[in-house]
Backbone as CSV, one residue per row, in Angstrom:
resi,resn,N_x,N_y,N_z,CA_x,CA_y,CA_z,C_x,C_y,C_z
1,MET,54.207,-51.051,-16.813,53.373,-51.136,-15.709,52.432,-49.530,-16.185
2,GLY,51.920,-49.078,-15.927,51.604,-47.646,-15.972,51.378,-46.703,-14.110
3,ARG,51.266,-45.401,-14.160,51.780,-45.022,-13.147,50.916,-45.635,-11.806
4,ARG,50.496,-45.072,-11.260,49.798,-45.290,-10.239,49.474,-43.885,-9.925
5,LEU,49.748,-42.440,-9.544,49.577,-41.695,-9.083,49.833,-40.723,-10.637
6,ASP,48.825,-39.721,-10.187,48.834,-38.450,-11.346,49.820,-37.413,-10.740
7,LEU,50.825,-37.433,-10.748,51.523,-36.366,-10.330,50.742,-35.074,-10.358
8,LEU,50.595,-34.614,-11.073,49.967,-33.296,-10.925,48.639,-32.862,-10.047
9,ALA,47.847,-33.711,-10.373,47.113,-33.716,-8.935,47.256,-33.840,-7.139
10,ALA,48.638,-35.084,-7.446,49.225,-34.699,-6.433,49.973,-33.743,-5.663
11,ALA,50.072,-32.852,-6.520,50.612,-31.709,-6.438,50.152,-30.764,-6.025
12,ALA,48.424,-30.641,-6.574,47.611,-29.549,-6.125,47.392,-30.011,-5.265
13,ALA,47.156,-31.831,-4.335,46.511,-31.777,-3.434,47.858,-30.632,-2.011
14,ALA,48.823,-32.024,-2.252,49.357,-31.247,-1.042,49.869,-29.540,-1.161
15,LEU,49.672,-29.204,-2.368,49.878,-27.628,-2.272,48.296,-26.982,-1.200
16,ALA,47.125,-27.495,-1.321,45.512,-26.894,-0.844,46.017,-27.130,0.948
17,VAL,46.766,-28.670,0.711,47.055,-28.819,1.870,48.093,-27.954,3.115
18,ALA,48.670,-27.221,2.349,50.163,-26.866,2.620,49.171,-25.238,2.726
19,MET,48.389,-25.091,1.914,48.068,-23.684,2.032,46.731,-23.346,3.151
20,THR,46.433,-24.489,3.196,45.011,-24.839,4.195,46.355,-24.440,5.632
21,ALA,47.367,-24.559,6.161,48.275,-24.595,6.880,48.754,-23.390,6.955
22,VAL,49.440,-22.627,5.997,49.359,-21.946,6.124,48.259,-20.832,6.538
23,TYR,47.416,-20.924,5.685,46.431,-19.727,6.674,45.941,-19.082,7.658
24,LEU,45.948,-21.003,8.493,45.740,-20.943,10.017,46.554,-20.438,10.408
25,VAL,48.185,-20.661,10.199,49.181,-20.130,10.857,49.225,-18.133,10.762
26,LEU,48.851,-17.342,9.812,48.921,-16.637,9.142,47.755,-16.004,10.197
27,LEU,46.447,-16.778,10.625,45.202,-16.336,10.899,45.887,-15.657,12.473
28,ARG,46.274,-17.176,13.061,47.260,-16.714,14.814,47.700,-16.291,14.555
29,GLN,48.974,-15.715,14.135,49.596,-14.782,14.385,48.673,-13.303,14.741
30,GLU,47.807,-12.782,13.853,46.997,-11.958,13.134,45.886,-11.929,14.246
31,GLN,45.594,-13.085,15.299,45.118,-13.482,16.479,43.562,-13.077,16.674
32,ASP,43.381,-13.587,14.551,41.715,-13.881,14.044,41.642,-15.269,13.646
33,ARG,40.119,-15.336,13.626,39.459,-16.605,13.805,39.128,-16.950,12.150
34,PRO,39.712,-18.035,11.806,39.621,-18.720,9.706,37.890,-18.375,9.760
35,VAL,38.001,-17.563,8.654,36.919,-17.875,7.663,36.396,-19.411,7.493
36,PRO,34.965,-19.554,7.799,34.692,-21.268,8.173,34.634,-21.971,6.396
37,TRP,33.667,-20.881,5.224,33.384,-21.749,4.367,34.798,-21.090,2.666
38,VAL,36.745,-20.774,3.698,37.353,-20.772,3.096,37.775,-21.952,3.335
39,LEU,37.869,-21.928,4.662,38.468,-23.776,5.437,37.912,-25.012,4.657
40,VAL,36.219,-24.813,4.576,35.474,-26.120,4.018,35.515,-25.835,2.681
41,VAL,36.516,-24.934,1.445,36.760,-24.355,0.356,38.250,-25.637,0.121
42,LEU,38.936,-25.597,1.304,40.787,-25.698,0.852,40.006,-26.682,1.597
43,ALA,39.483,-26.835,2.025,39.516,-29.060,2.759,39.462,-29.673,1.727
44,LEU,37.691,-29.111,0.828,37.872,-29.925,-0.637,37.866,-29.781,-1.712
45,GLY,38.675,-28.983,-2.111,39.635,-29.189,-3.035,40.958,-29.397,-2.624
46,ALA,41.291,-30.180,-1.400,42.517,-30.815,-1.307,41.631,-32.019,-0.559
47,ALA,41.436,-32.403,-0.335,39.792,-33.487,-0.764,40.063,-34.560,-2.023
48,GLY,39.372,-33.501,-3.073,39.454,-33.602,-4.536,40.705,-34.351,-5.096
49,SER,40.712,-33.197,-5.021,43.020,-33.628,-5.894,43.156,-34.304,-5.353
50,GLY,43.313,-34.903,-3.890,43.759,-36.005,-3.625,42.958,-37.463,-3.854
51,TYR,41.600,-37.321,-3.762,41.354,-38.424,-4.742,41.095,-38.680,-6.134
52,GLY,41.845,-37.192,-6.968,41.785,-37.727,-8.200,43.372,-38.126,-9.675
53,ALA,43.882,-38.069,-7.502,45.852,-38.180,-8.123,45.604,-39.770,-8.070
54,VAL,44.723,-40.605,-7.486,44.890,-41.662,-7.803,44.448,-42.917,-9.055
55,VAL,45.198,-43.174,-10.119,44.516,-43.295,-11.325,42.862,-44.100,-11.850
56,ALA,43.583,-45.013,-10.338,42.744,-45.916,-10.857,41.756,-46.287,-10.240
57,TRP,41.232,-45.030,-9.725,39.390,-44.693,-8.835,38.106,-44.108,-9.972
58,PRO,37.365,-44.866,-9.462,36.502,-43.999,-10.787,35.866,-42.904,-10.243
59,HIS,35.676,-42.076,-11.336,34.942,-40.447,-11.454,36.260,-39.566,-10.669
60,ARG,37.599,-40.038,-11.003,38.145,-38.915,-10.544,38.249,-38.345,-11.975
61,ARG,38.175,-37.577,-12.759,38.008,-36.671,-13.791,36.648,-35.623,-12.452
62,THR,35.567,-35.763,-12.162,35.128,-35.305,-11.940,35.241,-34.666,-10.859
63,ALA,36.155,-35.491,-9.463,36.457,-34.772,-8.573,37.322,-33.691,-8.902
64,LEU,38.851,-34.157,-10.514,39.955,-33.146,-10.591,39.016,-32.122,-10.757
65,TRP,37.846,-32.063,-11.491,37.242,-30.584,-12.263,36.712,-29.984,-10.649
66,SER,35.996,-30.474,-9.969,35.357,-29.578,-8.916,36.240,-29.278,-7.884
67,ALA,37.181,-29.803,-7.914,38.639,-29.279,-7.054,39.397,-27.896,-7.167
68,GLY,39.859,-28.020,-8.691,39.840,-27.454,-9.835,39.536,-25.895,-9.921
69,LEU,38.263,-26.134,-9.622,37.261,-24.693,-10.106,36.846,-24.045,-8.464
70,LEU,36.977,-25.004,-7.684,37.154,-24.539,-6.254,38.249,-23.714,-5.852
71,LEU,39.647,-24.603,-6.053,40.486,-23.572,-5.959,40.844,-22.404,-6.451
72,ALA,40.634,-22.212,-8.070,40.685,-20.809,-8.486,40.053,-20.335,-8.446
73,ALA,38.677,-20.514,-8.097,38.000,-19.539,-7.627,38.243,-18.719,-6.323
74,LEU,38.555,-19.514,-5.090,39.528,-19.006,-4.644,40.524,-18.756,-4.430
75,GLY,41.628,-18.576,-5.407,42.722,-18.426,-5.227,42.834,-17.010,-6.374
76,ALA,41.439,-16.662,-7.070,41.490,-16.159,-7.213,40.245,-14.587,-6.778
77,VAL,39.747,-15.137,-5.642,39.368,-14.323,-4.844,39.712,-13.806,-3.566
78,ALA,41.663,-14.631,-3.020,42.176,-14.068,-2.560,43.482,-13.899,-3.109
79,ILE,43.412,-13.223,-3.793,45.126,-13.159,-4.901,45.639,-12.236,-4.633
80,LEU,45.153,-10.753,-3.361,46.328,-9.688,-2.858,46.938,-10.590,-1.643
81,SER,46.933,-12.133,-0.834,47.155,-12.505,-0.236,47.578,-13.809,-0.004
82,ILE,47.269,-14.573,-0.136,47.059,-16.135,-0.173,46.678,-16.596,-1.398
83,GLY,46.608,-16.084,-2.192,45.806,-16.547,-3.475,46.796,-17.432,-4.227
84,LEU,47.649,-16.468,-4.692,48.378,-16.902,-5.662,48.255,-18.491,-6.017
85,PRO,49.073,-19.079,-4.459,49.269,-20.799,-4.620,47.707,-21.486,-4.585
86,ILE,46.931,-20.549,-4.222,46.003,-21.811,-4.005,45.496,-21.069,-5.358
87,LEU,45.597,-20.779,-6.199,45.126,-20.477,-7.827,45.792,-21.158,-8.727
88,LEU,47.334,-21.559,-8.202,48.060,-22.992,-8.709,47.524,-24.387,-9.046
89,ALA,47.319,-24.393,-7.352,47.068,-26.121,-7.293,45.740,-26.320,-8.178
90,GLY,44.842,-25.037,-7.881,43.399,-25.068,-8.825,43.483,-25.423,-10.323
91,ILE,44.538,-25.060,-10.849,44.770,-25.230,-12.564,45.837,-26.475,-12.013
92,LEU,46.624,-26.950,-10.930,46.945,-28.133,-11.664,46.097,-29.199,-11.738
93,CYS,44.982,-28.583,-10.722,43.330,-30.299,-10.764,43.329,-29.538,-12.048
94,LEU,42.883,-28.670,-13.256,42.340,-28.447,-14.124,43.134,-29.508,-15.309
95,VAL,44.156,-28.982,-15.602,45.272,-29.424,-16.236,44.878,-31.218,-15.629
96,ALA,45.255,-31.233,-15.089,45.051,-33.022,-14.534,43.466,-33.343,-15.206
97,ALA,43.017,-32.958,-15.039,41.693,-33.358,-14.677,41.039,-33.462,-17.016
98,ALA,42.086,-32.562,-17.425,41.644,-32.598,-18.815,43.088,-33.401,-19.751
99,ARG,43.311,-33.967,-18.870,44.748,-35.246,-19.135,43.784,-36.052,-18.939
100,VAL,42.889,-36.226,-17.934,41.499,-37.852,-18.116,41.032,-38.280,-18.736
101,ALA,41.461,-38.765,-19.783,40.043,-39.570,-20.952,38.414,-39.593,-19.655
102,PRO,37.476,-39.003,-20.616,36.529,-39.086,-19.866,35.580,-40.414,-20.002
103,SER,34.849,-40.568,-18.508,34.839,-42.891,-18.504,33.739,-42.687,-19.257
104,GLY,33.836,-43.916,-20.117,32.894,-44.948,-21.326,33.826,-44.417,-22.473
105,ALA,35.081,-43.751,-22.642,35.634,-43.299,-23.566,36.315,-44.306,-23.911
106,PRO,36.721,-45.280,-24.838,38.047,-45.957,-25.755,39.021,-45.287,-25.273
107,PRO,39.920,-46.490,-24.850,41.554,-45.572,-23.943,42.050,-45.310,-25.082
108,PRO,42.884,-44.649,-25.453,43.733,-43.656,-26.267,44.667,-45.525,-26.846
109,ARG,44.492,-45.113,-28.456,44.596,-46.001,-29.328,46.393,-46.027,-29.669
110,THR,47.377,-47.142,-29.056,48.455,-47.154,-29.276,49.386,-47.104,-31.125
111,GLN,50.139,-47.238,-31.561,50.367,-47.592,-33.072,51.330,-48.552,-32.464
112,ALA,50.625,-49.821,-33.547,51.892,-51.068,-33.967,53.126,-50.541,-34.424
113,GLY,53.243,-51.247,-34.733,55.322,-50.820,-35.514,54.892,-50.548,-37.040
114,ALA,55.363,-49.421,-36.853,54.679,-49.151,-38.749,55.930,-49.518,-39.105
115,GLY,56.058,-49.492,-40.156,57.287,-50.706,-41.605,56.510,-51.671,-41.562
């Protein structure tokens, strides 16, 4: 029986959620308000990678590519503050997406007993 969860995508989702919490805590400590588009990107990245973590769900490759690109872009923009873990979450999503077979592609062939 195969795995039900893609661990790379699940780790990316957990990291995106954790960094959302870190972002909110840091801004509260600085008595500042969060930037709405940053929260939207983090939420979309977490949701996309969470959706993509379920192996059986359709269009998970698209969700992982989208989440990965969003998180990687945000991580690059915020690299001098909290960007490194966000960039890592984006890279995890992109690697997970690259490992998913495209829709309509035949399943990978296994070798029958050689010999």
